[in-house]
N, C-alpha and C positions, 0 to 999 in steps of 0.2 A: 338292288331296289330298282323297280320298274314303275313308270307312270306314263300317262297318256295325255299329253298336251293337245288341247282342243283348239279349234279355230274360232273366229268371230266374224259376224257380219256388221256392216254399218247400216242402221236403220236412220236413213236421212243423213246428210252431211252438208252443213252450211258454213261456207267460208266467210267469217263475220268481218275481219279487219286485218290489215297488214300491221305487224309490230315493228317498233323501231329497230329490233335486231334482224329483221329481214324475214322472219318466220310469219306465219299467219295464225290468228286466233280462229278456232273452229267450234262449231257446236254439232254433235252427233250422239248417237246412242249406240254403244257397243253391246251386242247381243251374242252370248256364247252358243255355239253349235257343236254338235257330237261328231265332228270331222276331226280325226285325231292322228297325231304322230305317236311314235313309241320312243321313249327315252329311257335308257338304262344306265345307272351310275353305280359302279361296284368298287368299294374300297380295296386297294391293293394290299394284300395280307402281309406279305413278306416285303417290307419296304427297304430297298437299297438306297443309301444316301445319295449315291451318284445317279439314281433314276429320276426321270422327270416327275414333276408334280401331278401330271395327268397324261393320259393318252386319250385321243379323240378319233372316232371313226363315224363317218356318215354314209348312209346307204340310201339308194333309190332317188338320189338327187345329185346334181352338180352344183358346186359352190365356187364362185369366182373369188380367188383370195386364198389366204393361208388359213390353217386351223385357228390362228390367233384372231383372225377377223370374225369367227363364228360367234354369234351371241351367247351360245351355251358355254363356249370357252371364257368369254368375257364375264359371264355370270360367275363362274368358278373364280376367276382371278379378282373380281371386285369384292368378293367375300373374303378370299384368302389374304387381301391386303389388310383386313381388319380382324380376322379370326383365324384361328389354327384349324386347318382343314386336313383330312387324311389325303394321301395321294390315291387317285382314283383312275379307273378305266371308264370312259364315257362312250357309249353307243347311241347313235341317233338315227332311227329309220323314218324317213320322211314319207308321209302320205298327203299332207296338206300341201297343195301347190305353192311354189314360190312366185314371187312378184304377182300376186293375185289380189292384194287387198284383204287378205284373210287374217293377217297377224300371226302366221305361222312361226316365223323366227322369234317374234316377241314372246309367244306362248311357250316355245322351248326354253327360252331364257328364264322366264318367270317360274316355270315348273322345276328347272334346275336349281333356282334359289330356294325354293321350298323343300326339295329333296335334300339339298346340302345342309339346309337348316336343321332338318330332322336327323339326318345322318350323323352330323357332328355334335348334335345336342346343343345348338347355339342358344336356343330359347328366344329368338327374334320374333317379334310380334308381326301381324299382317302389316301394320302401319310402318314398321321398320323395313320389312321386305319391300314394301311398296316404294320407299325411298331409294333403296338400292335399284329396284326395277326401272324407276323413272330415269335413272342415270344411263340406263342402256338403250332406252328408246321410248318414244312419246306414248305408245299404246301398251308398253310392257307391264306397267303397274296394274292395268286392268285385270290381268290374268292371275293376280295374286288371290283376290277374293272370287274372281271368275263368275260374277253374277251380273245381270243387265245393269248397265250404268250409264248415266247422262255425263257425257265428257265435254269439257271446255278447255280453254287455253289452247295449247297445241295438241290436245288429246290427253294430257297428263293430269288435269283436275277432274276427279271423279265424284259423283254423287249418285245415290241409289235412285232407281226409278221403278215404278210399279208395272212398266211395260211387259206384257207377256204374249207369246205366240202359242200358248199351250192349246192343243187341239188342232192346229194347222199342220200342214205338210210343207216342207221345204225342198226345193230343187235348186241345185247349184250347178252352174255351167261356166267353165273357163276356156276360152280360145287360147291358141298358141300365139298370143300377142303380148308384148312387153310394153307397159306404159311408164315412161320416166316421170319423175316428180316434176321436172320442168315442163314436160309436156302437159301433164294434168292441170297445172296451174296457168298454162298459156293464155286461156281465154276467160279465166275467172275474174269477175269484178266483185271484190269483197263488199258485202252488205248485210246488215241484219235482216233476218227473214221476216216477212209480213206477219206470219203466224208463228209464235214460238214452237219449236220442235217438241218441247215438253208437253204442250197441249195437244199437238197432233198425235203424239204416241199414245195418249189416253184413249183415243177413238178406236173403234174396231178396225182391223186392217183393211176391210172392205172400204173404208173411207179414206184411206192414206193416198190413192192414186190422184194425182192433181194437186195434192196438198203437201205430201212429203217429197223432198227432192234431194239429189246428190249434185252439188255444184260442179263437180269434175266431169259430169257427163257431157257438158257442152263442148269442152275441149277434146274429149276422147271421141265423141261421135263425129266431130268435124274432121278429124284425121282418119278415124276408122269406122266408116259406115256400117261394116259388118258387125260392130259391137252394138249399135243401135238395133240392128236386125234381130240380135239375140234377145234384147229386151222385148221387142215387138212380138217375137215368136212366143216368148213365155206368157205374155198376155193373151195371144191367140189360143194358147193352150188352156187357158182358164185361169191364170193367176189373178188373185185379187189385187196384189201388189207385186211390182218387180222393179228391181234397181241394180245398179252397179254397186259393188262394195268397195269402200275406200276409194283409193285412186285407180282401181281396177287391177287386172283386167277380167275379174270374175264377176258373174251376174247371178242374182238369186231371184227365185220366184216363190211367193207365198200362196199355197193353194188350200182350198177346203177339202179337195179329194186327194187321194193317194196316187202317185205315179211310180212305176217301176224304173229301175236303173235301165233296163233294156229299151223301154219306151223313150227315155230321155236320150239315150245313146243314139237311138234311130233318128231322133229329131235334130240332133246336134252331132253329126259324125265327125270323128277326128278330134273332138274336144274332151276335156276332163268333165265328167258328169257324176253327180253324187246327189242322193236324195235321202230324207229321213223325216220322221215325224218330229215335230217341234215339242220341246219340254217347257 
């Protein structure tokens, strides 16, 4: 069984308040985009009792840690703790950049949950799968239904949103810069936004500039001026709205006109570049 976990971008991100547990409550809109990894899970037909429950291989990316630390493996284990699963071979081909604020690892895990649910005929509902996904990561549950969602809490409380980018074109750029969570929060002052994000998102994207924001940009731009330059260049190229996604370090621009990958790569040499028409 093969599936294609997709990335997401954050349309706005407001850090609303610090929680007693040390985490922060956020408000953001998760929007799925068709930048995809490839995930294959195959049942092992001839099961040897001495063989491991799973094998895992990842391609086109480096991972700091053991296989047990990968969210796809954790997805298998979290289901296997409550349900009988077949022994499987798991292969993951990465195309979504890691450490980019695009939710690639969370998407891989959520899609693994959905695949294993179908493969083992577990009959779990989306709501039940979301509960498992939320235990794996704050934004993991979003990828179960995989439709635009207004997210609150630590990103785990989801509600539908009519926000749509249909008809626009999306450009994605990621520099070779890693942003730690501590760094992203370093200059953030939690506060409720003056205008609710849910209201801004109902406006045409042409009206988002100056109204919609990502609170993490302040910290990131202070330490990495080159990141701010990426956002400014996206606007100079004609984006109606540009922003960092999540805690970075990827940036996206929303355009009315189409751009080729070659044009984007020429504008941002040495960086990961991707573009697509929005759906």
